[in-house]
C-alpha positions in Angstrom: -42.0 -4.2 -8.5 -39.0 -2.3 -7.3 -35.7 -4.1 -6.7 -34.0 -3.4 -3.4 -30.4 -2.4 -3.5 -28.1 -4.2 -1.1 -24.7 -3.0 -0.2 -23.4 -6.5 0.1 -19.7 -7.0 -1.0 -18.7 -9.3 -3.8 -15.7 -11.6 -3.3 -13.7 -9.4 -5.7 -14.4 -6.4 -3.4 -12.7 -8.2 -0.5 -9.7 -8.9 -2.7 -9.5 -5.1 -3.6 -9.7 -4.3 0.1 -6.8 -6.7 0.8 -4.3 -5.2 -1.7 -1.0 -4.6 0.0 -2.0 -6.8 3.0 -0.7 -10.1 4.1 -3.0 -13.0 3.1 -3.0 -16.7 3.4 -3.7 -18.9 0.4 -4.4 -22.7 0.2 -4.0 -24.2 -3.2 -4.5 -27.7 -4.6 -2.2 -30.5 -3.4 -2.6 -29.1 0.1 0.0 -26.3 -0.3 -0.2 -23.2 1.9 1.3 -19.8 1.1 1.5 -16.5 3.0 2.4 -13.3 1.2 1.5 -9.6 0.5 -1.2 -9.3 -2.2 0.1 -7.0 -4.8 -2.5 -7.6 -7.5 -4.9 -9.9 -9.2 -6.8 -10.2 -12.5 -10.3 -11.2 -13.7 -9.3 -14.9 -13.5 -8.3 -14.4 -9.9 -4.7 -15.1 -10.6 -2.9 -13.6 -7.5 0.4 -11.8 -7.6 2.2 -12.0 -4.2 5.4 -10.5 -2.9 7.4 -11.5 0.2 5.8 -14.9 -0.1 6.6 -18.0 2.0 5.4 -21.5 1.6 4.3 -23.0 4.9 4.9 -26.6 5.8 3.2 -28.1 8.8 4.3 -31.4 10.4 3.7 -33.3 13.5 6.7 -34.3 15.7 7.2 -37.4 17.8 5.4 -35.7 20.7 2.3 -35.0 18.6 3.0 -31.2 18.5 2.2 -29.4 15.2 5.3 -27.5 14.0 5.6 -25.1 11.1 8.5 -24.4 8.8 8.7 -21.7 6.1 10.4 -21.5 2.8 10.9 -18.0 1.4 9.8 -17.7 -2.2 9.8 -14.0 -2.9 7.5 -12.9 -5.7 5.1 -15.5 -7.1 1.9 -15.7 -9.2 -0.7 -18.2 -8.0 -3.0 -19.3 -10.8 -6.6 -18.7 -9.8 -8.0 -22.1 -10.8 -5.6 -23.7 -8.2 -6.9 -21.7 -5.3 -9.0 -23.5 -2.7 -9.3 -20.7 -0.2 -8.0 -17.3 0.6 -7.8 -15.8 4.1 -8.1 -12.1 3.4 -7.0 -9.1 5.6 -9.7 -7.9 7.9 -11.5 -4.6 7.3 
């Protein structure tokens, strides 16, 4: 029986395609970061530059507001990542 080859992308391929792009990362403890993906390793540790942490809060009127804290260059440990919103193709 012959195996069919599919050209489906693996998650690591999406990370490769997103190098030097702005991505959004949610990590444990409900923390959210936005930064430019500079690199990653086999453990999916992510190296980001121009990074900011995003804080969302609700004001008295019920509106959701966002504040940012600039962090510069950071490394996000792969086992803390909940999701990554990658750059589109």
